[in-house]
N, CA, C and O atoms as a Tripos MOL2 file, in Angstrom:
@<TRIPOS>MOLECULE
protein
  292   291    73     0     0
PROTEIN
NO_CHARGES

@<TRIPOS>ATOM
      1 N           0.8450   -1.1690    0.0000 N.3       1 MET1
      2 CA          0.0000    0.0000    0.0000 C.3       1 MET1
      3 C           0.8960    1.2400    0.0000 C.2       1 MET1
      4 O           1.7670    1.3900    0.8560 O.2       1 MET1
      5 N           0.6700    2.1160   -0.9650 N.am      2 GLU2
      6 CA          1.4460    3.3430   -1.0510 C.3       2 GLU2
      7 C           0.9480    4.3560   -0.0250 C.2       2 GLU2
      8 O          -0.2510    4.4300    0.2410 O.2       2 GLU2
      9 N           1.8560    5.1310    0.5500 N.am      3 GLN3
     10 CA          1.4760    6.0670    1.6010 C.3       3 GLN3
     11 C           1.8200    7.4950    1.2080 C.2       3 GLN3
     12 O           2.5910    8.1580    1.9020 O.2       3 GLN3
     13 N           1.2610    7.9760    0.1060 N.am      4 ASP4
     14 CA          1.5330    9.3420   -0.3460 C.3       4 ASP4
     15 C           0.7220   10.3820    0.4170 C.2       4 ASP4
     16 O           1.2170   11.4770    0.6800 O.2       4 ASP4
     17 N          -0.4890   10.0620    0.7680 N.am      5 LEU5
     18 CA         -1.4110   11.0150    1.3700 C.3       5 LEU5
     19 C          -1.7150   10.6030    2.8030 C.2       5 LEU5
     20 O          -1.9460    9.4270    3.0850 O.2       5 LEU5
     21 N          -1.7130   11.5680    3.6950 N.am      6 VAL6
     22 CA         -2.0740   11.3170    5.0900 C.3       6 VAL6
     23 C          -3.2570   12.2140    5.4200 C.2       6 VAL6
     24 O          -3.2490   13.4050    5.1070 O.2       6 VAL6
     25 N          -4.2670   11.6420    6.0470 N.am      7 ALA7
     26 CA         -5.4470   12.4060    6.4510 C.3       7 ALA7
     27 C          -5.6590   12.2340    7.9520 C.2       7 ALA7
     28 O          -5.3520   11.1860    8.5190 O.2       7 ALA7
     29 N          -6.1770   13.2560    8.5720 N.am      8 THR8
     30 CA         -6.4750   13.2230    9.9980 C.3       8 THR8
     31 C          -7.9650   13.4960   10.1820 C.2       8 THR8
     32 O          -8.5220   14.4070    9.5700 O.2       8 THR8
     33 N          -8.5950   12.6980   11.0300 N.am      9 PHE9
     34 CA        -10.0070   12.8690   11.3130 C.3       9 PHE9
     35 C         -10.1720   13.1970   12.7900 C.2       9 PHE9
     36 O          -9.4500   12.6710   13.6370 O.2       9 PHE9
     37 N         -11.1120   14.0570   13.0880 N.am     10 HIS10
     38 CA        -11.4600   14.3700   14.4730 C.3      10 HIS10
     39 C         -12.8930   13.8940   14.6950 C.2      10 HIS10
     40 O         -13.8130   14.3090   13.9900 O.2      10 HIS10
     41 N         -13.0690   13.0170   15.6850 N.am     11 MET11
     42 CA        -14.3800   12.4460   15.9680 C.3      11 MET11
     43 C         -14.6820   12.5550   17.4480 C.2      11 MET11
     44 O         -13.7860   12.4780   18.2890 O.2      11 MET11
     45 N         -15.9530   12.7350   17.7550 N.am     12 ASP12
     46 CA        -16.3300   12.6430   19.1560 C.3      12 ASP12
     47 C         -16.4450   11.1520   19.5120 C.2      12 ASP12
     48 O         -16.3490   10.2880   18.6400 O.2      12 ASP12
     49 N         -16.6480   10.8730   20.7750 N.am     13 LEU13
     50 CA        -16.6550    9.4870   21.2330 C.3      13 LEU13
     51 C         -17.7710    8.6850   20.5650 C.2      13 LEU13
     52 O         -17.5780    7.5160   20.2300 O.2      13 LEU13
     53 N         -18.9090    9.2900   20.3760 N.am     14 ARG14
     54 CA        -20.0330    8.5960   19.7300 C.3      14 ARG14
     55 C         -19.6610    8.1730   18.3120 C.2      14 ARG14
     56 O         -19.9140    7.0360   17.9130 O.2      14 ARG14
     57 N         -19.0710    9.0720   17.5660 N.am     15 ALA15
     58 CA        -18.6680    8.7640   16.1890 C.3      15 ALA15
     59 C         -17.5780    7.6960   16.1680 C.2      15 ALA15
     60 O         -17.5830    6.8190   15.3030 O.2      15 ALA15
     61 N         -16.6530    7.7660   17.1070 N.am     16 LEU16
     62 CA        -15.5770    6.7850   17.1800 C.3      16 LEU16
     63 C         -16.1360    5.3810   17.4470 C.2      16 LEU16
     64 O         -15.7060    4.4100   16.8240 O.2      16 LEU16
     65 N         -17.0900    5.2810   18.3700 N.am     17 LYS17
     66 CA        -17.7170    3.9880   18.6550 C.3      17 LYS17
     67 C         -18.4750    3.4700   17.4390 C.2      17 LYS17
     68 O         -18.4310    2.2760   17.1410 O.2      17 LYS17
     69 N         -19.1620    4.3520   16.7420 N.am     18 LEU18
     70 CA        -19.9060    3.9380   15.5490 C.3      18 LEU18
     71 C         -18.9630    3.4940   14.4360 C.2      18 LEU18
     72 O         -19.2440    2.5150   13.7450 O.2      18 LEU18
     73 N         -17.8670    4.1880   14.2590 N.am     19 GLU19
     74 CA        -16.8820    3.8020   13.2470 C.3      19 GLU19
     75 C         -16.2860    2.4290   13.5710 C.2      19 GLU19
     76 O         -16.0840    1.6100   12.6740 O.2      19 GLU19
     77 N         -16.0090    2.1840   14.8430 N.am     20 TYR20
     78 CA        -15.4890    0.8760   15.2580 C.3      20 TYR20
     79 C         -16.5220   -0.2210   14.9830 C.2      20 TYR20
     80 O         -16.1870   -1.2780   14.4490 O.2      20 TYR20
     81 N         -17.7820    0.0420   15.3540 N.am     21 LYS21
     82 CA        -18.8400   -0.9510   15.1420 C.3      21 LYS21
     83 C         -19.0220   -1.2690   13.6660 C.2      21 LYS21
     84 O         -19.1280   -2.4390   13.2980 O.2      21 LYS21
     85 N         -19.0600   -0.2570   12.8190 N.am     22 THR22
     86 CA        -19.2840   -0.5060   11.3950 C.3      22 THR22
     87 C         -18.0900   -1.2290   10.7700 C.2      22 THR22
     88 O         -18.2620   -2.0310    9.8510 O.2      22 THR22
     89 N         -16.8880   -0.9510   11.2610 N.am     23 THR23
     90 CA        -15.7070   -1.6590   10.7670 C.3      23 THR23
     91 C         -15.7600   -3.1320   11.1840 C.2      23 THR23
     92 O         -15.4480   -4.0150   10.3860 O.2      23 THR23
     93 N         -16.1510   -3.3930   12.4220 N.am     24 CYS24
     94 CA        -16.2940   -4.7850   12.8800 C.3      24 CYS24
     95 C         -17.3590   -5.5050   12.0710 C.2      24 CYS24
     96 O         -17.1780   -6.6620   11.6900 O.2      24 CYS24
     97 N         -18.4710   -4.8250   11.8060 N.am     25 ASP25
     98 CA        -19.5440   -5.4230   11.0050 C.3      25 ASP25
     99 C         -19.0630   -5.7320    9.5930 C.2      25 ASP25
    100 O         -19.3920   -6.7820    9.0410 O.2      25 ASP25
    101 N         -18.2910   -4.8300    9.0100 N.am     26 ALA26
    102 CA        -17.7690   -5.0470    7.6590 C.3      26 ALA26
    103 C         -16.8600   -6.2770    7.6240 C.2      26 ALA26
    104 O         -16.8990   -7.0470    6.6640 O.2      26 ALA26
    105 N         -16.0570   -6.4640    8.6450 N.am     27 LEU27
    106 CA        -15.1880   -7.6420    8.7070 C.3      27 LEU27
    107 C         -15.9920   -8.9200    8.9230 C.2      27 LEU27
    108 O         -15.7190   -9.9470    8.3020 O.2      27 LEU27
    109 N         -16.9780   -8.8480    9.8010 N.am     28 LYS28
    110 CA        -17.7890  -10.0260   10.1050 C.3      28 LYS28
    111 C         -18.5740  -10.4840    8.8710 C.2      28 LYS28
    112 O         -18.7580  -11.6820    8.6570 O.2      28 LYS28
    113 N         -19.0270   -9.5410    8.0770 N.am     29 ASN29
    114 CA        -19.8470   -9.8430    6.9000 C.3      29 ASN29
    115 C         -19.0380   -9.7500    5.6100 C.2      29 ASN29
    116 O         -19.5970   -9.4880    4.5450 O.2      29 ASN29
    117 N         -17.7370   -9.9620    5.7000 N.am     30 TRP30
    118 CA        -16.8480   -9.8260    4.5550 C.3      30 TRP30
    119 C         -17.3170  -10.7320    3.4060 C.2      30 TRP30
    120 O         -17.3830  -11.9520    3.5620 O.2      30 TRP30
    121 N         -17.6460  -10.1250    2.2430 N.am     31 PRO31
    122 CA        -18.1510  -10.9310    1.1250 C.3      31 PRO31
    123 C         -17.0500  -11.5380    0.2620 C.2      31 PRO31
    124 O         -17.3300  -12.3000   -0.6630 O.2      31 PRO31
    125 N         -15.8280  -11.2080    0.5580 N.am     32 GLY32
    126 CA        -14.7110  -11.6390   -0.2800 C.3      32 GLY32
    127 C         -14.2310  -10.4680   -1.1170 C.2      32 GLY32
    128 O         -14.8470   -9.4020   -1.1260 O.2      32 GLY32
    129 N         -13.1650  -10.6670   -1.7950 N.am     33 GLY33
    130 CA        -12.5970   -9.5970   -2.6000 C.3      33 GLY33
    131 C         -11.1130   -9.4820   -2.3460 C.2      33 GLY33
    132 O         -10.5050  -10.3790   -1.7620 O.2      33 GLY33
    133 N         -10.5210   -8.3730   -2.7850 N.am     34 PRO34
    134 CA         -9.0790   -8.1960   -2.6040 C.3      34 PRO34
    135 C          -8.6610   -8.3140   -1.1390 C.2      34 PRO34
    136 O          -9.2560   -7.6910   -0.2600 O.2      34 PRO34
    137 N          -7.6500   -9.1060   -0.8960 N.am     35 VAL35
    138 CA         -7.1710   -9.3230    0.4720 C.3      35 VAL35
    139 C          -6.6560   -8.0220    1.0850 C.2      35 VAL35
    140 O          -6.6840   -7.8680    2.3060 O.2      35 VAL35
    141 N          -6.1890   -7.0910    0.2650 N.am     36 GLU36
    142 CA         -5.6980   -5.8050    0.7750 C.3      36 GLU36
    143 C          -6.8080   -5.0390    1.4800 C.2      36 GLU36
    144 O          -6.5630   -4.3520    2.4710 O.2      36 GLU36
    145 N          -8.0280   -5.1580    0.9670 N.am     37 GLU37
    146 CA         -9.1540   -4.4690    1.6050 C.3      37 GLU37
    147 C          -9.4510   -5.0650    2.9730 C.2      37 GLU37
    148 O          -9.7060   -4.3350    3.9310 O.2      37 GLU37
    149 N          -9.4170   -6.3830    3.0650 N.am     38 GLN38
    150 CA         -9.6530   -7.0350    4.3480 C.3      38 GLN38
    151 C          -8.5230   -6.7120    5.3260 C.2      38 GLN38
    152 O          -8.7720   -6.4800    6.5090 O.2      38 GLN38
    153 N          -7.3040   -6.6960    4.8450 N.am     39 ASP39
    154 CA         -6.1650   -6.3330    5.6960 C.3      39 ASP39
    155 C          -6.3110   -4.9090    6.2180 C.2      39 ASP39
    156 O          -6.0240   -4.6300    7.3820 O.2      39 ASP39
    157 N          -6.7640   -4.0080    5.3380 N.am     40 PHE40
    158 CA         -6.9510   -2.6220    5.7630 C.3      40 PHE40
    159 C          -8.0280   -2.5180    6.8290 C.2      40 PHE40
    160 O          -7.8730   -1.7680    7.7940 O.2      40 PHE40
    161 N          -9.1210   -3.2610    6.6690 N.am     41 LEU41
    162 CA        -10.1750   -3.2310    7.6810 C.3      41 LEU41
    163 C          -9.6690   -3.7560    9.0210 C.2      41 LEU41
    164 O         -10.0340   -3.2250   10.0700 O.2      41 LEU41
    165 N          -8.8340   -4.7900    8.9970 N.am     42 GLU42
    166 CA         -8.2380   -5.3060   10.2400 C.3      42 GLU42
    167 C          -7.3640   -4.2360   10.9020 C.2      42 GLU42
    168 O          -7.4350   -4.0220   12.1120 O.2      42 GLU42
    169 N          -6.5490   -3.5760   10.0950 N.am     43 TYR43
    170 CA         -5.6830   -2.5120   10.6060 C.3      43 TYR43
    171 C          -6.5200   -1.3720   11.1830 C.2      43 TYR43
    172 O          -6.2390   -0.8700   12.2710 O.2      43 TYR43
    173 N          -7.5460   -0.9740   10.4420 N.am     44 LYS44
    174 CA         -8.4240    0.1130   10.8820 C.3      44 LYS44
    175 C          -9.1190   -0.2500   12.1920 C.2      44 LYS44
    176 O          -9.2430    0.5900   13.0840 O.2      44 LYS44
    177 N          -9.5730   -1.5000   12.3100 N.am     45 LYS45
    178 CA        -10.2210   -1.9550   13.5410 C.3      45 LYS45
    179 C          -9.2690   -1.8340   14.7300 C.2      45 LYS45
    180 O          -9.6610   -1.3560   15.7940 O.2      45 LYS45
    181 N          -8.0220   -2.2660   14.5500 N.am     46 GLN46
    182 CA         -7.0330   -2.1820   15.6310 C.3      46 GLN46
    183 C          -6.7690   -0.7290   16.0280 C.2      46 GLN46
    184 O          -6.6810   -0.4170   17.2160 O.2      46 GLN46
    185 N          -6.6430    0.1480   15.0500 N.am     47 GLU47
    186 CA         -6.3710    1.5530   15.3450 C.3      47 GLU47
    187 C          -7.5600    2.2170   16.0380 C.2      47 GLU47
    188 O          -7.3740    3.0220   16.9510 O.2      47 GLU47
    189 N          -8.7560    1.8920   15.6180 N.am     48 LEU48
    190 CA         -9.9470    2.4340   16.2690 C.3      48 LEU48
    191 C         -10.0500    1.9290   17.7010 C.2      48 LEU48
    192 O         -10.4140    2.6820   18.6040 O.2      48 LEU48
    193 N          -9.7310    0.6560   17.9100 N.am     49 PHE49
    194 CA         -9.7640    0.1050   19.2650 C.3      49 PHE49
    195 C          -8.7520    0.8240   20.1500 C.2      49 PHE49
    196 O          -9.0470    1.1590   21.2980 O.2      49 PHE49
    197 N          -7.5600    1.0570   19.6110 N.am     50 ARG50
    198 CA         -6.5440    1.8000   20.3810 C.3      50 ARG50
    199 C          -7.0610    3.1750   20.7850 C.2      50 ARG50
    200 O          -6.8700    3.6160   21.9180 O.2      50 ARG50
    201 N          -7.7180    3.8430   19.8440 N.am     51 ALA51
    202 CA         -8.2550    5.1770   20.1330 C.3      51 ALA51
    203 C          -9.3370    5.1060   21.2120 C.2      51 ALA51
    204 O          -9.4050    5.9780   22.0780 O.2      51 ALA51
    205 N         -10.1740    4.0850   21.1650 N.am     52 LEU52
    206 CA        -11.2110    3.9250   22.1890 C.3      52 LEU52
    207 C         -10.6080    3.6460   23.5610 C.2      52 LEU52
    208 O         -11.0690    4.1900   24.5640 O.2      52 LEU52
    209 N          -9.5860    2.8050   23.6100 N.am     53 VAL53
    210 CA         -8.9170    2.5120   24.8850 C.3      53 VAL53
    211 C          -8.2560    3.7780   25.4290 C.2      53 VAL53
    212 O          -8.3580    4.0730   26.6190 O.2      53 VAL53
    213 N          -7.5870    4.5140   24.5640 N.am     54 GLU54
    214 CA         -6.9370    5.7590   24.9880 C.3      54 GLU54
    215 C          -7.9640    6.7530   25.5220 C.2      54 GLU54
    216 O          -7.7350    7.3970   26.5460 O.2      54 GLU54
    217 N          -9.0870    6.8760   24.8340 N.am     55 GLN55
    218 CA        -10.1390    7.7880   25.2810 C.3      55 GLN55
    219 C         -10.6860    7.3570   26.6410 C.2      55 GLN55
    220 O         -10.9250    8.1950   27.5110 O.2      55 GLN55
    221 N         -10.8820    6.0680   26.8200 N.am     56 SER56
    222 CA        -11.3830    5.5530   28.0990 C.3      56 SER56
    223 C         -10.3960    5.8420   29.2190 C.2      56 SER56
    224 O         -10.7940    6.2380   30.3150 O.2      56 SER56
    225 N          -9.1170    5.6470   28.9480 N.am     57 TYR57
    226 CA         -8.0800    5.8990   29.9430 C.3      57 TYR57
    227 C          -8.0200    7.3870   30.2960 C.2      57 TYR57
    228 O          -7.9530    7.7470   31.4710 O.2      57 TYR57
    229 N          -8.0450    8.2410   29.2840 N.am     58 GLN58
    230 CA         -8.0050    9.6900   29.5280 C.3      58 GLN58
    231 C          -9.2240   10.1360   30.3320 C.2      58 GLN58
    232 O          -9.1140   10.9790   31.2220 O.2      58 GLN58
    233 N         -10.3720    9.5710   30.0180 N.am     59 SER59
    234 CA        -11.5960    9.8980   30.7450 C.3      59 SER59
    235 C         -11.4840    9.4510   32.2010 C.2      59 SER59
    236 O         -11.8950   10.1770   33.1060 O.2      59 SER59
    237 N         -10.9310    8.2620   32.4290 N.am     60 TRP60
    238 CA        -10.7470    7.7570   33.7800 C.3      60 TRP60
    239 C          -9.7890    8.6500   34.5660 C.2      60 TRP60
    240 O         -10.0470    8.9780   35.7240 O.2      60 TRP60
    241 N          -8.6750    9.0440   33.9290 N.am     61 LEU61
    242 CA         -7.7180    9.9290   34.6000 C.3      61 LEU61
    243 C          -8.3640   11.2420   34.9980 C.2      61 LEU61
    244 O          -8.1470   11.7300   36.1070 O.2      61 LEU61
    245 N          -9.1490   11.8150   34.1100 N.am     62 PHE62
    246 CA         -9.8180   13.0790   34.3940 C.3      62 PHE62
    247 C         -10.7740   12.9200   35.5720 C.2      62 PHE62
    248 O         -10.8130   13.7700   36.4610 O.2      62 PHE62
    249 N         -11.5380   11.8420   35.5800 N.am     63 LYS63
    250 CA        -12.4830   11.6170   36.6780 C.3      63 LYS63
    251 C         -11.7520   11.4390   37.9980 C.2      63 LYS63
    252 O         -12.1740   11.9890   39.0160 O.2      63 LYS63
    253 N         -10.6540   10.6730   37.9990 N.am     64 GLU64
    254 CA         -9.8700   10.4800   39.2170 C.3      64 GLU64
    255 C          -9.3160   11.8120   39.7300 C.2      64 GLU64
    256 O          -9.3680   12.0940   40.9270 O.2      64 GLU64
    257 N          -8.7880   12.6220   38.8180 N.am     65 TYR65
    258 CA         -8.2420   13.9260   39.1840 C.3      65 TYR65
    259 C          -9.3590   14.8130   39.7320 C.2      65 TYR65
    260 O          -9.1900   15.4650   40.7630 O.2      65 TYR65
    261 N         -10.4810   14.8350   39.0520 N.am     66 TYR66
    262 CA        -11.6150   15.6550   39.4600 C.3      66 TYR66
    263 C         -12.0790   15.2630   40.8530 C.2      66 TYR66
    264 O         -12.3300   16.1280   41.6920 O.2      66 TYR66
    265 N         -12.1950   13.9600   41.1050 N.am     67 LEU67
    266 CA        -12.6400   13.4910   42.4200 C.3      67 LEU67
    267 C         -11.6320   13.8540   43.5100 C.2      67 LEU67
    268 O         -12.0140   14.2390   44.6150 O.2      67 LEU67
    269 N         -10.3530   13.7280   43.1930 N.am     68 GLU68
    270 CA         -9.3150   14.0450   44.1710 C.3      68 GLU68
    271 C          -9.3110   15.5320   44.5100 C.2      68 GLU68
    272 O          -9.2480   15.9060   45.6820 O.2      68 GLU68
    273 N          -9.3770   16.3650   43.5020 N.am     69 VAL69
    274 CA         -9.3150   17.8210   43.7070 C.3      69 VAL69
    275 C         -10.5330   18.3230   44.4660 C.2      69 VAL69
    276 O         -10.4030   19.1090   45.4050 O.2      69 VAL69
    277 N         -11.7100   17.8740   44.0660 N.am     70 PHE70
    278 CA        -12.9060   18.4130   44.6480 C.3      70 PHE70
    279 C         -13.3640   17.7090   45.9220 C.2      70 PHE70
    280 O         -14.2400   18.2150   46.6230 O.2      70 PHE70
    281 N         -12.7900   16.5640   46.2270 N.am     71 SER71
    282 CA        -13.1360   15.9020   47.4920 C.3      71 SER71
    283 C         -12.3300   16.4850   48.6460 C.2      71 SER71
    284 O         -12.6410   16.2270   49.8090 O.2      71 SER71
    285 N         -11.2890   17.2750   48.3350 N.am     72 GLN72
    286 CA        -10.4660   17.8920   49.3820 C.3      72 GLN72
    287 C         -11.0700   19.2010   49.8860 C.2      72 GLN72
    288 O         -10.6030   19.7470   50.8850 O.2      72 GLN72
    289 N         -12.0580   19.6910   49.2390 N.am     73 LYS73
    290 CA        -12.6610   20.9900   49.6470 C.3      73 LYS73
    291 C         -13.6850   20.8180   50.7210 C.2      73 LYS73
    292 O         -14.2790   21.7980   51.1710 O.2      73 LYS73
@<TRIPOS>BOND
     1     1     2 1
     2     2     3 1
     3     3     4 2
     4     3     5 am
     5     5     6 1
     6     6     7 1
     7     7     8 2
     8     7     9 am
     9     9    10 1
    10    10    11 1
    11    11    12 2
    12    11    13 am
    13    13    14 1
    14    14    15 1
    15    15    16 2
    16    15    17 am
    17    17    18 1
    18    18    19 1
    19    19    20 2
    20    19    21 am
    21    21    22 1
    22    22    23 1
    23    23    24 2
    24    23    25 am
    25    25    26 1
    26    26    27 1
    27    27    28 2
    28    27    29 am
    29    29    30 1
    30    30    31 1
    31    31    32 2
    32    31    33 am
    33    33    34 1
    34    34    35 1
    35    35    36 2
    36    35    37 am
    37    37    38 1
    38    38    39 1
    39    39    40 2
    40    39    41 am
    41    41    42 1
    42    42    43 1
    43    43    44 2
    44    43    45 am
    45    45    46 1
    46    46    47 1
    47    47    48 2
    48    47    49 am
    49    49    50 1
    50    50    51 1
    51    51    52 2
    52    51    53 am
    53    53    54 1
    54    54    55 1
    55    55    56 2
    56    55    57 am
    57    57    58 1
    58    58    59 1
    59    59    60 2
    60    59    61 am
    61    61    62 1
    62    62    63 1
    63    63    64 2
    64    63    65 am
    65    65    66 1
    66    66    67 1
    67    67    68 2
    68    67    69 am
    69    69    70 1
    70    70    71 1
    71    71    72 2
    72    71    73 am
    73    73    74 1
    74    74    75 1
    75    75    76 2
    76    75    77 am
    77    77    78 1
    78    78    79 1
    79    79    80 2
    80    79    81 am
    81    81    82 1
    82    82    83 1
    83    83    84 2
    84    83    85 am
    85    85    86 1
    86    86    87 1
    87    87    88 2
    88    87    89 am
    89    89    90 1
    90    90    91 1
    91    91    92 2
    92    91    93 am
    93    93    94 1
    94    94    95 1
    95    95    96 2
    96    95    97 am
    97    97    98 1
    98    98    99 1
    99    99   100 2
   100    99   101 am
   101   101   102 1
   102   102   103 1
   103   103   104 2
   104   103   105 am
   105   105   106 1
   106   106   107 1
   107   107   108 2
   108   107   109 am
   109   109   110 1
   110   110   111 1
   111   111   112 2
   112   111   113 am
   113   113   114 1
   114   114   115 1
   115   115   116 2
   116   115   117 am
   117   117   118 1
   118   118   119 1
   119   119   120 2
   120   119   121 am
   121   121   122 1
   122   122   123 1
   123   123   124 2
   124   123   125 am
   125   125   126 1
   126   126   127 1
   127   127   128 2
   128   127   129 am
   129   129   130 1
   130   130   131 1
   131   131   132 2
   132   131   133 am
   133   133   134 1
   134   134   135 1
   135   135   136 2
   136   135   137 am
   137   137   138 1
   138   138   139 1
   139   139   140 2
   140   139   141 am
   141   141   142 1
   142   142   143 1
   143   143   144 2
   144   143   145 am
   145   145   146 1
   146   146   147 1
   147   147   148 2
   148   147   149 am
   149   149   150 1
   150   150   151 1
   151   151   152 2
   152   151   153 am
   153   153   154 1
   154   154   155 1
   155   155   156 2
   156   155   157 am
   157   157   158 1
   158   158   159 1
   159   159   160 2
   160   159   161 am
   161   161   162 1
   162   162   163 1
   163   163   164 2
   164   163   165 am
   165   165   166 1
   166   166   167 1
   167   167   168 2
   168   167   169 am
   169   169   170 1
   170   170   171 1
   171   171   172 2
   172   171   173 am
   173   173   174 1
   174   174   175 1
   175   175   176 2
   176   175   177 am
   177   177   178 1
   178   178   179 1
   179   179   180 2
   180   179   181 am
   181   181   182 1
   182   182   183 1
   183   183   184 2
   184   183   185 am
   185   185   186 1
   186   186   187 1
   187   187   188 2
   188   187   189 am
   189   189   190 1
   190   190   191 1
   191   191   192 2
   192   191   193 am
   193   193   194 1
   194   194   195 1
   195   195   196 2
   196   195   197 am
   197   197   198 1
   198   198   199 1
   199   199   200 2
   200   199   201 am
   201   201   202 1
   202   202   203 1
   203   203   204 2
   204   203   205 am
   205   205   206 1
   206   206   207 1
   207   207   208 2
   208   207   209 am
   209   209   210 1
   210   210   211 1
   211   211   212 2
   212   211   213 am
   213   213   214 1
   214   214   215 1
   215   215   216 2
   216   215   217 am
   217   217   218 1
   218   218   219 1
   219   219   220 2
   220   219   221 am
   221   221   222 1
   222   222   223 1
   223   223   224 2
   224   223   225 am
   225   225   226 1
   226   226   227 1
   227   227   228 2
   228   227   229 am
   229   229   230 1
   230   230   231 1
   231   231   232 2
   232   231   233 am
   233   233   234 1
   234   234   235 1
   235   235   236 2
   236   235   237 am
   237   237   238 1
   238   238   239 1
   239   239   240 2
   240   239   241 am
   241   241   242 1
   242   242   243 1
   243   243   244 2
   244   243   245 am
   245   245   246 1
   246   246   247 1
   247   247   248 2
   248   247   249 am
   249   249   250 1
   250   250   251 1
   251   251   252 2
   252   251   253 am
   253   253   254 1
   254   254   255 1
   255   255   256 2
   256   255   257 am
   257   257   258 1
   258   258   259 1
   259   259   260 2
   260   259   261 am
   261   261   262 1
   262   262   263 1
   263   263   264 2
   264   263   265 am
   265   265   266 1
   266   266   267 1
   267   267   268 2
   268   267   269 am
   269   269   270 1
   270   270   271 1
   271   271   272 2
   272   271   273 am
   273   273   274 1
   274   274   275 1
   275   275   276 2
   276   275   277 am
   277   277   278 1
   278   278   279 1
   279   279   280 2
   280   279   281 am
   281   281   282 1
   282   282   283 1
   283   283   284 2
   284   283   285 am
   285   285   286 1
   286   286   287 1
   287   287   288 2
   288   287   289 am
   289   289   290 1
   290   290   291 1
   291   291   292 2
@<TRIPOS>SUBSTRUCTURE
     1 MET1         2 RESIDUE 1 A MET
     2 GLU2         6 RESIDUE 1 A GLU
     3 GLN3        10 RESIDUE 1 A GLN
     4 ASP4        14 RESIDUE 1 A ASP
     5 LEU5        18 RESIDUE 1 A LEU
     6 VAL6        22 RESIDUE 1 A VAL
     7 ALA7        26 RESIDUE 1 A ALA
     8 THR8        30 RESIDUE 1 A THR
     9 PHE9        34 RESIDUE 1 A PHE
    10 HIS10       38 RESIDUE 1 A HIS
    11 MET11       42 RESIDUE 1 A MET
    12 ASP12       46 RESIDUE 1 A ASP
    13 LEU13       50 RESIDUE 1 A LEU
    14 ARG14       54 RESIDUE 1 A ARG
    15 ALA15       58 RESIDUE 1 A ALA
    16 LEU16       62 RESIDUE 1 A LEU
    17 LYS17       66 RESIDUE 1 A LYS
    18 LEU18       70 RESIDUE 1 A LEU
    19 GLU19       74 RESIDUE 1 A GLU
    20 TYR20       78 RESIDUE 1 A TYR
    21 LYS21       82 RESIDUE 1 A LYS
    22 THR22       86 RESIDUE 1 A THR
    23 THR23       90 RESIDUE 1 A THR
    24 CYS24       94 RESIDUE 1 A CYS
    25 ASP25       98 RESIDUE 1 A ASP
    26 ALA26      102 RESIDUE 1 A ALA
    27 LEU27      106 RESIDUE 1 A LEU
    28 LYS28      110 RESIDUE 1 A LYS
    29 ASN29      114 RESIDUE 1 A ASN
    30 TRP30      118 RESIDUE 1 A TRP
    31 PRO31      122 RESIDUE 1 A PRO
    32 GLY32      126 RESIDUE 1 A GLY
    33 GLY33      130 RESIDUE 1 A GLY
    34 PRO34      134 RESIDUE 1 A PRO
    35 VAL35      138 RESIDUE 1 A VAL
    36 GLU36      142 RESIDUE 1 A GLU
    37 GLU37      146 RESIDUE 1 A GLU
    38 GLN38      150 RESIDUE 1 A GLN
    39 ASP39      154 RESIDUE 1 A ASP
    40 PHE40      158 RESIDUE 1 A PHE
    41 LEU41      162 RESIDUE 1 A LEU
    42 GLU42      166 RESIDUE 1 A GLU
    43 TYR43      170 RESIDUE 1 A TYR
    44 LYS44      174 RESIDUE 1 A LYS
    45 LYS45      178 RESIDUE 1 A LYS
    46 GLN46      182 RESIDUE 1 A GLN
    47 GLU47      186 RESIDUE 1 A GLU
    48 LEU48      190 RESIDUE 1 A LEU
    49 PHE49      194 RESIDUE 1 A PHE
    50 ARG50      198 RESIDUE 1 A ARG
    51 ALA51      202 RESIDUE 1 A ALA
    52 LEU52      206 RESIDUE 1 A LEU
    53 VAL53      210 RESIDUE 1 A VAL
    54 GLU54      214 RESIDUE 1 A GLU
    55 GLN55      218 RESIDUE 1 A GLN
    56 SER56      222 RESIDUE 1 A SER
    57 TYR57      226 RESIDUE 1 A TYR
    58 GLN58      230 RESIDUE 1 A GLN
    59 SER59      234 RESIDUE 1 A SER
    60 TRP60      238 RESIDUE 1 A TRP
    61 LEU61      242 RESIDUE 1 A LEU
    62 PHE62      246 RESIDUE 1 A PHE
    63 LYS63      250 RESIDUE 1 A LYS
    64 GLU64      254 RESIDUE 1 A GLU
    65 TYR65      258 RESIDUE 1 A TYR
    66 TYR66      262 RESIDUE 1 A TYR
    67 LEU67      266 RESIDUE 1 A LEU
    68 GLU68      270 RESIDUE 1 A GLU
    69 VAL69      274 RESIDUE 1 A VAL
    70 PHE70      278 RESIDUE 1 A PHE
    71 SER71      282 RESIDUE 1 A SER
    72 GLN72      286 RESIDUE 1 A GLN
    73 LYS73      290 RESIDUE 1 A LYS
């Protein structure tokens, strides 16, 4: 796969979850075709999962910090 163009997307958590779900559905219902497309969907699924885990971790850190700061008052 050639990597001439790089694109960046900004999504809220709802959109990120939906993108992950639709990618999983596409893999589960794979009708066949070029193996490169299936490989790309696998890669995309892994990257989306990483983003979801990172978002969950960041959210947890924020909540822990918030509870610590405001429980001391």
